[in-house]
KEKOLDREN-854614 format. One record per residue (C-alpha): residue in one letter; residue number from 0; x, y, z. Coordinates in steps of 0.02 Angstrom, whole numbers, plus 50000, padded with zeros to 5 digits. Layout:
<atoms>
r:A | k:NUM | xx:X | yy:Y | zz:Z
...
</atoms>
This chain:
<atoms>
r:M | k:0 | xx:55681 | yy:54197 | zz:53520
r:I | k:1 | xx:55553 | yy:54111 | zz:53612
r:W | k:2 | xx:55633 | yy:54080 | zz:53756
r:I | k:3 | xx:55740 | yy:54232 | zz:53769
r:R | k:4 | xx:55569 | yy:54326 | zz:53775
r:I | k:5 | xx:55546 | yy:54212 | zz:53912
r:F | k:6 | xx:55677 | yy:54233 | zz:53994
r:L | k:7 | xx:55656 | yy:54422 | zz:53999
r:V | k:8 | xx:55480 | yy:54444 | zz:54082
r:A | k:9 | xx:55533 | yy:54316 | zz:54226
r:F | k:10 | xx:55682 | yy:54431 | zz:54261
r:V | k:11 | xx:55592 | yy:54589 | zz:54235
r:C | k:12 | xx:55435 | yy:54519 | zz:54335
r:G | k:13 | xx:55544 | yy:54466 | zz:54476
r:A | k:14 | xx:55535 | yy:54301 | zz:54546
r:V | k:15 | xx:55382 | yy:54182 | zz:54579
r:A | k:16 | xx:55329 | yy:54143 | zz:54779
r:N | k:17 | xx:55287 | yy:53973 | zz:54802
r:A | k:18 | xx:55200 | yy:53890 | zz:54934
r:G | k:19 | xx:55345 | yy:53892 | zz:55050
r:E | k:20 | xx:55390 | yy:54060 | zz:55051
r:W | k:21 | xx:55313 | yy:54194 | zz:55149
r:P | k:22 | xx:55345 | yy:54325 | zz:55024
r:Q | k:23 | xx:55245 | yy:54492 | zz:55110
r:W | k:24 | xx:55167 | yy:54524 | zz:55266
r:R | k:25 | xx:54984 | yy:54425 | zz:55223
r:G | k:26 | xx:55076 | yy:54293 | zz:55120
r:P | k:27 | xx:55098 | yy:54239 | zz:54955
r:K | k:28 | xx:54908 | yy:54297 | zz:54914
r:N | k:29 | xx:54899 | yy:54432 | zz:55025
r:D | k:30 | xx:54749 | yy:54338 | zz:55131
r:G | k:31 | xx:54873 | yy:54259 | zz:55280
r:H | k:32 | xx:54864 | yy:54087 | zz:55197
r:S | k:33 | xx:55004 | yy:53958 | zz:55201
r:A | k:34 | xx:54949 | yy:53796 | zz:55093
r:E | k:35 | xx:55093 | yy:53702 | zz:55204
r:K | k:36 | xx:55055 | yy:53539 | zz:55303
r:D | k:37 | xx:55098 | yy:53483 | zz:55477
r:L | k:38 | xx:55124 | yy:53643 | zz:55538
r:P | k:39 | xx:55146 | yy:53665 | zz:55740
r:A | k:40 | xx:55011 | yy:53696 | zz:55870
r:E | k:41 | xx:55081 | yy:53688 | zz:56032
r:W | k:42 | xx:55247 | yy:53763 | zz:56088
r:D | k:43 | xx:55301 | yy:53836 | zz:56235
r:A | k:44 | xx:55489 | yy:53914 | zz:56283
r:E | k:45 | xx:55556 | yy:53784 | zz:56265
r:K | k:46 | xx:55441 | yy:53645 | zz:56171
r:N | k:47 | xx:55469 | yy:53653 | zz:55961
r:I | k:48 | xx:55578 | yy:53806 | zz:55979
r:V | k:49 | xx:55702 | yy:53774 | zz:55842
r:W | k:50 | xx:55791 | yy:53948 | zz:55879
r:K | k:51 | xx:55759 | yy:54102 | zz:55924
r:L | k:52 | xx:55878 | yy:54286 | zz:55900
r:K | k:53 | xx:55884 | yy:54421 | zz:56017
r:M | k:54 | xx:55848 | yy:54567 | zz:55895
r:P | k:55 | xx:55940 | yy:54736 | zz:55928
r:G | k:56 | xx:55769 | yy:54850 | zz:55966
r:I | k:57 | xx:55591 | yy:54842 | zz:55940
r:G | k:58 | xx:55514 | yy:54800 | zz:55808
r:A | k:59 | xx:55313 | yy:54755 | zz:55735
r:G | k:60 | xx:55316 | yy:54691 | zz:55574
r:T | k:61 | xx:55308 | yy:54517 | zz:55488
r:P | k:62 | xx:55446 | yy:54424 | zz:55459
r:A | k:63 | xx:55459 | yy:54402 | zz:55253
r:V | k:64 | xx:55562 | yy:54247 | zz:55199
r:W | k:65 | xx:55582 | yy:54185 | zz:55051
r:G | k:66 | xx:55723 | yy:54014 | zz:55050
r:D | k:67 | xx:55842 | yy:54011 | zz:55192
r:K | k:68 | xx:55821 | yy:54192 | zz:55213
r:V | k:69 | xx:55728 | yy:54280 | zz:55355
r:F | k:70 | xx:55680 | yy:54494 | zz:55335
r:V | k:71 | xx:55626 | yy:54620 | zz:55480
r:T | k:72 | xx:55647 | yy:54790 | zz:55525
r:S | k:73 | xx:55709 | yy:54847 | zz:55718
r:V | k:74 | xx:55741 | yy:54991 | zz:55815
r:D | k:75 | xx:55920 | yy:54975 | zz:55858
r:G | k:76 | xx:55980 | yy:55130 | zz:55945
r:D | k:77 | xx:55935 | yy:55289 | zz:55875
r:D | k:78 | xx:55899 | yy:55194 | zz:55702
r:V | k:79 | xx:55804 | yy:55092 | zz:55583
r:V | k:80 | xx:55882 | yy:54954 | zz:55533
r:T | k:81 | xx:55823 | yy:54814 | zz:55406
r:I | k:82 | xx:55904 | yy:54632 | zz:55467
r:C | k:83 | xx:55920 | yy:54492 | zz:55357
r:V | k:84 | xx:55936 | yy:54331 | zz:55480
r:G | k:85 | xx:55963 | yy:54152 | zz:55387
r:T | k:86 | xx:55830 | yy:54023 | zz:55434
r:D | k:87 | xx:55986 | yy:53946 | zz:55553
r:G | k:88 | xx:55947 | yy:54088 | zz:55668
r:K | k:89 | xx:56089 | yy:54166 | zz:55623
r:E | k:90 | xx:56093 | yy:54366 | zz:55565
r:K | k:91 | xx:56192 | yy:54406 | zz:55385
r:W | k:92 | xx:56173 | yy:54555 | zz:55364
r:K | k:93 | xx:56119 | yy:54730 | zz:55439
r:A | k:94 | xx:56090 | yy:54904 | zz:55353
r:K | k:95 | xx:56014 | yy:55072 | zz:55411
r:L | k:96 | xx:55867 | yy:55130 | zz:55344
r:S | k:97 | xx:55803 | yy:55270 | zz:55457
r:N | k:98 | xx:55889 | yy:55424 | zz:55433
r:T | k:99 | xx:55813 | yy:55546 | zz:55556
r:G | k:100 | xx:55795 | yy:55420 | zz:55699
r:A | k:101 | xx:55685 | yy:55287 | zz:55782
r:K | k:102 | xx:55526 | yy:55385 | zz:55868
r:R | k:103 | xx:55452 | yy:55287 | zz:56002
r:Y | k:104 | xx:55237 | yy:55313 | zz:56026
r:K | k:105 | xx:55130 | yy:55255 | zz:56168
r:N | k:106 | xx:55000 | yy:55104 | zz:56088
r:P | k:107 | xx:54813 | yy:55113 | zz:56166
r:S | k:108 | xx:54882 | yy:54961 | zz:56264
r:G | k:109 | xx:55007 | yy:55067 | zz:56362
r:A | k:110 | xx:55151 | yy:54994 | zz:56269
r:D | k:111 | xx:55294 | yy:55059 | zz:56171
r:V | k:112 | xx:55287 | yy:55059 | zz:55969
r:S | k:113 | xx:55402 | yy:55133 | zz:55857
r:D | k:114 | xx:55453 | yy:55170 | zz:55675
r:A | k:115 | xx:55495 | yy:54994 | zz:55639
r:S | k:116 | xx:55327 | yy:54947 | zz:55642
r:A | k:117 | xx:55305 | yy:54926 | zz:55441
r:S | k:118 | xx:55340 | yy:54746 | zz:55360
r:C | k:119 | xx:55446 | yy:54700 | zz:55221
r:S | k:120 | xx:55397 | yy:54625 | zz:55052
r:T | k:121 | xx:55538 | yy:54496 | zz:54957
r:D | k:122 | xx:55542 | yy:54452 | zz:54780
r:G | k:123 | xx:55692 | yy:54327 | zz:54851
r:K | k:124 | xx:55797 | yy:54449 | zz:54724
r:H | k:125 | xx:55758 | yy:54619 | zz:54837
r:V | k:126 | xx:55689 | yy:54669 | zz:54982
r:W | k:127 | xx:55589 | yy:54814 | zz:55003
r:A | k:128 | xx:55574 | yy:54921 | zz:55192
r:F | k:129 | xx:55472 | yy:55066 | zz:55262
r:A | k:130 | xx:55516 | yy:55152 | zz:55414
r:G | k:131 | xx:55367 | yy:55254 | zz:55516
r:N | k:132 | xx:55472 | yy:55432 | zz:55483
r:G | k:133 | xx:55459 | yy:55390 | zz:55294
r:S | k:134 | xx:55606 | yy:55307 | zz:55229
r:L | k:135 | xx:55560 | yy:55193 | zz:55086
r:A | k:136 | xx:55714 | yy:55080 | zz:55023
r:C | k:137 | xx:55761 | yy:54929 | zz:54909
r:F | k:138 | xx:55909 | yy:54808 | zz:54959
r:T | k:139 | xx:55977 | yy:54681 | zz:54860
r:V | k:140 | xx:55928 | yy:54518 | zz:54969
r:D | k:141 | xx:56137 | yy:54511 | zz:55014
r:G | k:142 | xx:56106 | yy:54671 | zz:55094
r:A | k:143 | xx:56183 | yy:54799 | zz:54954
r:L | k:144 | xx:56064 | yy:54972 | zz:54925
r:V | k:145 | xx:55992 | yy:54998 | zz:54776
r:W | k:146 | xx:55886 | yy:55154 | zz:54800
r:A | k:147 | xx:55801 | yy:55243 | zz:54920
r:T | k:148 | xx:55658 | yy:55378 | zz:54940
r:D | k:149 | xx:55571 | yy:55467 | zz:55071
r:V | k:150 | xx:55378 | yy:55495 | zz:55066
r:S | k:151 | xx:55383 | yy:55645 | zz:55214
r:K | k:152 | xx:55392 | yy:55740 | zz:55048
r:F | k:153 | xx:55209 | yy:55727 | zz:55022
r:G | k:154 | xx:55174 | yy:55802 | zz:55190
r:K | k:155 | xx:55291 | yy:55762 | zz:55346
r:I | k:156 | xx:55219 | yy:55636 | zz:55444
r:D | k:157 | xx:55091 | yy:55652 | zz:55579
r:I | k:158 | xx:55012 | yy:55499 | zz:55640
r:A | k:159 | xx:54956 | yy:55483 | zz:55821
r:F | k:160 | xx:55042 | yy:55299 | zz:55850
r:G | k:161 | xx:55147 | yy:55302 | zz:55695
r:A | k:162 | xx:55141 | yy:55250 | zz:55503
r:H | k:163 | xx:55158 | yy:55057 | zz:55499
r:W | k:164 | xx:55118 | yy:55054 | zz:55313
r:T | k:165 | xx:55159 | yy:54923 | zz:55234
r:P | k:166 | xx:55247 | yy:54898 | zz:55045
r:V | k:167 | xx:55151 | yy:54812 | zz:54923
r:L | k:168 | xx:55239 | yy:54729 | zz:54780
r:H | k:169 | xx:55141 | yy:54697 | zz:54633
r:K | k:170 | xx:55272 | yy:54622 | zz:54453
r:D | k:171 | xx:55409 | yy:54771 | zz:54456
r:K | k:172 | xx:55284 | yy:54905 | zz:54522
r:L | k:173 | xx:55282 | yy:54966 | zz:54720
r:Y | k:174 | xx:55131 | yy:55018 | zz:54793
r:L | k:175 | xx:55136 | yy:55131 | zz:54941
r:Q | k:176 | xx:54971 | yy:55192 | zz:55050
r:V | k:177 | xx:55026 | yy:55359 | zz:55119
r:M | k:178 | xx:54864 | yy:55421 | zz:55218
r:H | k:179 | xx:54930 | yy:55559 | zz:55391
r:R | k:180 | xx:54843 | yy:55711 | zz:55438
r:T | k:181 | xx:54956 | yy:55787 | zz:55318
r:A | k:182 | xx:54959 | yy:55690 | zz:55172
r:Q | k:183 | xx:54823 | yy:55584 | zz:55082
r:K | k:184 | xx:54922 | yy:55498 | zz:54953
r:L | k:185 | xx:54915 | yy:55353 | zz:54857
r:V | k:186 | xx:55123 | yy:55334 | zz:54781
r:R | k:187 | xx:55173 | yy:55189 | zz:54633
r:Y | k:188 | xx:55372 | yy:55159 | zz:54595
r:D | k:189 | xx:55475 | yy:55074 | zz:54499
r:A | k:190 | xx:55496 | yy:54939 | zz:54621
r:F | k:191 | xx:55689 | yy:54903 | zz:54558
r:T | k:192 | xx:55731 | yy:55091 | zz:54520
r:G | k:193 | xx:55637 | yy:55171 | zz:54657
r:K | k:194 | xx:55574 | yy:55309 | zz:54506
r:E | k:195 | xx:55415 | yy:55367 | zz:54520
r:D | k:196 | xx:55260 | yy:55317 | zz:54418
r:W | k:197 | xx:55147 | yy:55419 | zz:54501
r:A | k:198 | xx:55044 | yy:55488 | zz:54637
r:V | k:199 | xx:54877 | yy:55521 | zz:54673
r:D | k:200 | xx:54750 | yy:55619 | zz:54806
r:R | k:201 | xx:54649 | yy:55474 | zz:54896
r:A | k:202 | xx:54499 | yy:55578 | zz:54965
r:G | k:203 | xx:54427 | yy:55552 | zz:55134
r:A | k:204 | xx:54330 | yy:55613 | zz:55288
r:G | k:205 | xx:54469 | yy:55726 | zz:55360
r:K | k:206 | xx:54389 | yy:55739 | zz:55513
r:G | k:207 | xx:54462 | yy:55725 | zz:55681
r:E | k:208 | xx:54571 | yy:55543 | zz:55701
r:S | k:209 | xx:54504 | yy:55482 | zz:55522
r:P | k:210 | xx:54634 | yy:55534 | zz:55419
r:D | k:211 | xx:54766 | yy:55441 | zz:55551
r:V | k:212 | xx:54775 | yy:55259 | zz:55456
r:Y | k:213 | xx:54866 | yy:55125 | zz:55518
r:A | k:214 | xx:54807 | yy:54991 | zz:55395
r:S | k:215 | xx:54908 | yy:54954 | zz:55213
r:A | k:216 | xx:54871 | yy:54943 | zz:55044
r:F | k:217 | xx:54834 | yy:54780 | zz:54932
r:I | k:218 | xx:54827 | yy:54706 | zz:54784
r:W | k:219 | xx:54690 | yy:54631 | zz:54713
r:E | k:220 | xx:54682 | yy:54501 | zz:54562
r:G | k:221 | xx:54524 | yy:54421 | zz:54504
r:Q | k:222 | xx:54411 | yy:54460 | zz:54362
r:G | k:223 | xx:54418 | yy:54625 | zz:54290
r:G | k:224 | xx:54573 | yy:54664 | zz:54392
r:P | k:225 | xx:54723 | yy:54686 | zz:54466
r:L | k:226 | xx:54651 | yy:54839 | zz:54564
r:L | k:227 | xx:54737 | yy:54925 | zz:54725
r:I | k:228 | xx:54639 | yy:54942 | zz:54879
r:S | k:229 | xx:54649 | yy:55058 | zz:54988
r:H | k:230 | xx:54555 | yy:55074 | zz:55165
r:G | k:231 | xx:54561 | yy:55231 | zz:55280
r:N | k:232 | xx:54479 | yy:55394 | zz:55311
r:D | k:233 | xx:54308 | yy:55300 | zz:55300
r:F | k:234 | xx:54318 | yy:55240 | zz:55151
r:C | k:235 | xx:54375 | yy:55096 | zz:55085
r:T | k:236 | xx:54418 | yy:55095 | zz:54868
r:A | k:237 | xx:54491 | yy:55027 | zz:54733
r:H | k:238 | xx:54599 | yy:55107 | zz:54604
r:R | k:239 | xx:54677 | yy:55067 | zz:54420
r:L | k:240 | xx:54860 | yy:54995 | zz:54436
r:T | k:241 | xx:54899 | yy:55120 | zz:54261
r:D | k:242 | xx:54845 | yy:55282 | zz:54343
r:G | k:243 | xx:54768 | yy:55278 | zz:54518
r:G | k:244 | xx:54583 | yy:55322 | zz:54436
r:E | k:245 | xx:54484 | yy:55275 | zz:54577
r:V | k:246 | xx:54351 | yy:55141 | zz:54525
r:W | k:247 | xx:54249 | yy:55110 | zz:54674
r:R | k:248 | xx:54222 | yy:55177 | zz:54833
r:V | k:249 | xx:54121 | yy:55091 | zz:55003
r:Q | k:250 | xx:54003 | yy:55192 | zz:55073
r:G | k:251 | xx:53971 | yy:55205 | zz:55258
r:L | k:252 | xx:54068 | yy:55165 | zz:55359
r:N | k:253 | xx:54052 | yy:55281 | zz:55485
r:P | k:254 | xx:53872 | yy:55275 | zz:55483
r:T | k:255 | xx:53895 | yy:55431 | zz:55631
r:N | k:256 | xx:54032 | yy:55526 | zz:55578
r:N | k:257 | xx:54119 | yy:55481 | zz:55726
r:R | k:258 | xx:54254 | yy:55599 | zz:55734
r:N | k:259 | xx:54374 | yy:55454 | zz:55828
r:W | k:260 | xx:54339 | yy:55336 | zz:55682
r:R | k:261 | xx:54535 | yy:55264 | zz:55644
r:F | k:262 | xx:54559 | yy:55103 | zz:55524
r:V | k:263 | xx:54688 | yy:55000 | zz:55582
r:S | k:264 | xx:54620 | yy:54829 | zz:55517
r:D | k:265 | xx:54655 | yy:54790 | zz:55346
r:P | k:266 | xx:54525 | yy:54703 | zz:55202
r:L | k:267 | xx:54530 | yy:54529 | zz:55153
r:V | k:268 | xx:54553 | yy:54521 | zz:54996
r:T | k:269 | xx:54500 | yy:54378 | zz:54893
r:P | k:270 | xx:54472 | yy:54349 | zz:54717
r:D | k:271 | xx:54265 | yy:54343 | zz:54729
r:L | k:272 | xx:54236 | yy:54411 | zz:54863
r:I | k:273 | xx:54321 | yy:54580 | zz:54985
r:V | k:274 | xx:54292 | yy:54601 | zz:55157
r:V | k:275 | xx:54301 | yy:54769 | zz:55215
r:P | k:276 | xx:54298 | yy:54805 | zz:55416
r:S | k:277 | xx:54301 | yy:54967 | zz:55508
r:C | k:278 | xx:54317 | yy:55010 | zz:55691
r:K | k:279 | xx:54231 | yy:55011 | zz:55868
r:N | k:280 | xx:54074 | yy:54910 | zz:55814
r:G | k:281 | xx:54048 | yy:54978 | zz:55643
r:P | k:282 | xx:54004 | yy:54889 | zz:55514
r:T | k:283 | xx:54086 | yy:54756 | zz:55404
r:V | k:284 | xx:54032 | yy:54756 | zz:55221
r:G | k:285 | xx:54061 | yy:54595 | zz:55124
r:V | k:286 | xx:54101 | yy:54657 | zz:54921
r:N | k:287 | xx:54102 | yy:54538 | zz:54763
r:P | k:288 | xx:54245 | yy:54646 | zz:54653
r:V | k:289 | xx:54178 | yy:54573 | zz:54490
r:G | k:290 | xx:54119 | yy:54712 | zz:54419
r:A | k:291 | xx:54104 | yy:54821 | zz:54556
r:K | k:292 | xx:54094 | yy:55012 | zz:54506
r:G | k:293 | xx:54059 | yy:55189 | zz:54583
r:D | k:294 | xx:53987 | yy:55196 | zz:54752
r:I | k:295 | xx:53938 | yy:55023 | zz:54834
r:T | k:296 | xx:53809 | yy:55038 | zz:54959
r:P | k:297 | xx:53687 | yy:54915 | zz:54999
r:D | k:298 | xx:53593 | yy:54990 | zz:54824
r:N | k:299 | xx:53751 | yy:54918 | zz:54718
r:R | k:300 | xx:53733 | yy:54728 | zz:54680
r:A | k:301 | xx:53925 | yy:54752 | zz:54730
r:E | k:302 | xx:53867 | yy:54750 | zz:54889
r:V | k:303 | xx:53847 | yy:54561 | zz:54959
r:W | k:304 | xx:53811 | yy:54600 | zz:55139
r:R | k:305 | xx:53828 | yy:54716 | zz:55277
r:I | k:306 | xx:53828 | yy:54656 | zz:55459
r:K | k:307 | xx:53857 | yy:54772 | zz:55627
r:T | k:308 | xx:53997 | yy:54666 | zz:55693
r:T | k:309 | xx:54178 | yy:54731 | zz:55652
r:P | k:310 | xx:54353 | yy:54676 | zz:55702
r:D | k:311 | xx:54430 | yy:54862 | zz:55770
r:V | k:312 | xx:54617 | yy:54816 | zz:55729
r:V | k:313 | xx:54621 | yy:54623 | zz:55677
r:S | k:314 | xx:54600 | yy:54589 | zz:55468
r:P | k:315 | xx:54463 | yy:54441 | zz:55436
r:I | k:316 | xx:54536 | yy:54283 | zz:55375
r:R | k:317 | xx:54447 | yy:54172 | zz:55261
r:V | k:318 | xx:54443 | yy:53967 | zz:55265
r:G | k:319 | xx:54329 | yy:53898 | zz:55115
r:D | k:320 | xx:54143 | yy:53976 | zz:55141
r:V | k:321 | xx:54182 | yy:54038 | zz:55350
r:I | k:322 | xx:54236 | yy:54217 | zz:55382
r:F | k:323 | xx:54331 | yy:54211 | zz:55553
r:L | k:324 | xx:54332 | yy:54389 | zz:55661
r:C | k:325 | xx:54448 | yy:54417 | zz:55814
r:G | k:326 | xx:54418 | yy:54521 | zz:55953
r:H | k:327 | xx:54551 | yy:54575 | zz:56091
r:G | k:328 | xx:54436 | yy:54412 | zz:56172
r:P | k:329 | xx:54299 | yy:54370 | zz:56076
r:F | k:330 | xx:54304 | yy:54297 | zz:55907
r:T | k:331 | xx:54157 | yy:54244 | zz:55781
r:L | k:332 | xx:54142 | yy:54132 | zz:55617
r:H | k:333 | xx:54021 | yy:54209 | zz:55482
r:D | k:334 | xx:53961 | yy:54130 | zz:55349
r:A | k:335 | xx:54064 | yy:54195 | zz:55165
r:K | k:336 | xx:53891 | yy:54213 | zz:55047
r:T | k:337 | xx:53757 | yy:54309 | zz:55169
r:G | k:338 | xx:53881 | yy:54377 | zz:55352
r:D | k:339 | xx:53793 | yy:54298 | zz:55460
r:Q | k:340 | xx:53850 | yy:54235 | zz:55636
r:I | k:341 | xx:53856 | yy:54047 | zz:55629
r:A | k:342 | xx:53975 | yy:54010 | zz:55782
r:K | k:343 | xx:54057 | yy:54104 | zz:55923
r:G | k:344 | xx:54175 | yy:54084 | zz:56071
r:D | k:345 | xx:54301 | yy:54174 | zz:56189
r:I | k:346 | xx:54486 | yy:54154 | zz:56139
r:T | k:347 | xx:54630 | yy:54201 | zz:56283
r:K | k:348 | xx:54615 | yy:54386 | zz:56324
r:G | k:349 | xx:54714 | yy:54514 | zz:56269
r:Y | k:350 | xx:54787 | yy:54630 | zz:56183
r:H | k:351 | xx:54770 | yy:54592 | zz:55998
r:W | k:352 | xx:54852 | yy:54708 | zz:55867
r:A | k:353 | xx:54929 | yy:54537 | zz:55740
r:N | k:354 | xx:54817 | yy:54473 | zz:55632
r:M | k:355 | xx:54785 | yy:54307 | zz:55586
r:V | k:356 | xx:54856 | yy:54172 | zz:55487
r:A | k:357 | xx:54779 | yy:54005 | zz:55422
r:G | k:358 | xx:54857 | yy:53830 | zz:55367
r:D | k:359 | xx:54860 | yy:53654 | zz:55384
r:G | k:360 | xx:54672 | yy:53644 | zz:55463
r:K | k:361 | xx:54711 | yy:53794 | zz:55586
r:I | k:362 | xx:54716 | yy:53958 | zz:55633
r:Y | k:363 | xx:54814 | yy:54054 | zz:55742
r:A | k:364 | xx:54794 | yy:54214 | zz:55853
r:T | k:365 | xx:54911 | yy:54286 | zz:55937
r:S | k:366 | xx:54908 | yy:54451 | zz:56066
r:Q | k:367 | xx:55023 | yy:54564 | zz:56114
r:E | k:368 | xx:55040 | yy:54487 | zz:56285
r:G | k:369 | xx:55138 | yy:54315 | zz:56172
r:V | k:370 | xx:54981 | yy:54226 | zz:56189
r:T | k:371 | xx:54946 | yy:54123 | zz:56030
r:D | k:372 | xx:54774 | yy:54020 | zz:56015
r:V | k:373 | xx:54739 | yy:53887 | zz:55904
r:L | k:374 | xx:54601 | yy:53853 | zz:55835
r:Q | k:375 | xx:54505 | yy:53740 | zz:55700
r:A | k:376 | xx:54452 | yy:53784 | zz:55551
r:G | k:377 | xx:54298 | yy:53740 | zz:55489
r:R | k:378 | xx:54105 | yy:53806 | zz:55545
r:E | k:379 | xx:54106 | yy:53776 | zz:55728
r:F | k:380 | xx:54201 | yy:53836 | zz:55869
r:K | k:381 | xx:54336 | yy:53734 | zz:55901
r:K | k:382 | xx:54516 | yy:53804 | zz:56023
r:L | k:383 | xx:54678 | yy:53664 | zz:55974
r:A | k:384 | xx:54784 | yy:53726 | zz:56104
r:T | k:385 | xx:54864 | yy:53903 | zz:56162
r:N | k:386 | xx:55031 | yy:53934 | zz:56190
r:K | k:387 | xx:55156 | yy:54036 | zz:56273
r:L | k:388 | xx:55311 | yy:54151 | zz:56234
r:P | k:389 | xx:55400 | yy:54245 | zz:56354
r:D | k:390 | xx:55391 | yy:54401 | zz:56236
r:K | k:391 | xx:55303 | yy:54551 | zz:56174
r:I | k:392 | xx:55202 | yy:54522 | zz:55999
r:F | k:393 | xx:55137 | yy:54675 | zz:55876
r:G | k:394 | xx:55194 | yy:54570 | zz:55718
r:S | k:395 | xx:55065 | yy:54455 | zz:55641
r:P | k:396 | xx:55169 | yy:54293 | zz:55617
r:A | k:397 | xx:55243 | yy:54201 | zz:55440
r:I | k:398 | xx:55238 | yy:54028 | zz:55397
r:A | k:399 | xx:55366 | yy:53950 | zz:55291
r:G | k:400 | xx:55467 | yy:53798 | zz:55278
r:G | k:401 | xx:55370 | yy:53684 | zz:55387
r:R | k:402 | xx:55384 | yy:53835 | zz:55536
r:L | k:403 | xx:55314 | yy:53981 | zz:55600
r:Y | k:404 | xx:55422 | yy:54143 | zz:55622
r:F | k:405 | xx:55380 | yy:54269 | zz:55764
r:R | k:406 | xx:55469 | yy:54431 | zz:55784
r:G | k:407 | xx:55432 | yy:54463 | zz:55963
r:Y | k:408 | xx:55512 | yy:54634 | zz:56042
r:G | k:409 | xx:55651 | yy:54522 | zz:56122
r:F | k:410 | xx:55657 | yy:54386 | zz:55993
r:L | k:411 | xx:55651 | yy:54333 | zz:55839
r:W | k:412 | xx:55558 | yy:54142 | zz:55841
r:A | k:413 | xx:55571 | yy:54004 | zz:55735
r:I | k:414 | xx:55462 | yy:53859 | zz:55787
r:G | k:415 | xx:55416 | yy:53692 | zz:55716
r:P | k:416 | xx:55519 | yy:53530 | zz:55729
r:K | k:417 | xx:55677 | yy:53524 | zz:55795
</atoms>
């Protein structure tokens, strides 16, 4: 009976990712890290390219990788589709995700972005995908539709540059942040049936551009957790998983009440520190989430530090006791305990929309122009290499099986030893 119970628990909760998987857009632990070694530092259009596969259209999601399968979304004609590609570089299946066509939007850089901007999540048995028109669906990893729903029922989606919210999987539940000008909701579903468990209002400032939220929800797992972390509409908040009730709220992220304040960069979530960015030269706040409650301000002991430097788009990343912040060229290193800047440098100038990833003592920072700077993790700014792919890249890379996977607008790229 004991073994039967163990089997049932494992079956219900799904498979557990190991170091070789990249099951969601921020990696196995939602912090942008891979535990793999011997990762490539140099590549170009030919060097260290294992394969590249032509995509049917543009897309900006991070590849989700499990075993021998890679999952991405894409524009395909007038549709948004979910695509499964084998780690051998061959397409396994393609399934329609959006039922109302694929919209395009002009990014501030002038480039097109689309309804294929969110990343997939997988547990090795299922894959969950979201399209910017509001379509949310679950497929088996073999391409069979399990369930589908439409979050535009909470309000017709109205957001300047498209909805990019990635569904976050935690055990047998799926969470989604639905935050735009006609809806400010947090929603929980049964991951395997699509049944809506709860949908709660998530209050924000609601002024000007603030309701346009491009960040996604995260699960914080630490002492006193887990909690759902929501970022957008001038605040960062934590919520109980059981009912969506609010536990704490970071204040002062829009100190001048700027009406053109929108959150793109996501918080960095680690067990003992959550690094909360803002935008447009606003503050970044270091929060100790263990035991945190109420309004997080400089008077709340949960606030560890607050600095006047923030990434506008790229999420912070932490390696050891160093926090790295990336702009469209400026790159700064900060002490994780104090927030103090300890070093700075310049990476290749360009539009940086992809989040950084880290592994094997390296940090990878990628720009829209297909340029990836590889930096050494440590307390000094040291650039190891600069690499260029002939593609437009908005999505963060994934690390799995000793490779880097880049979802370019033209191709899906696998980079590593041939």
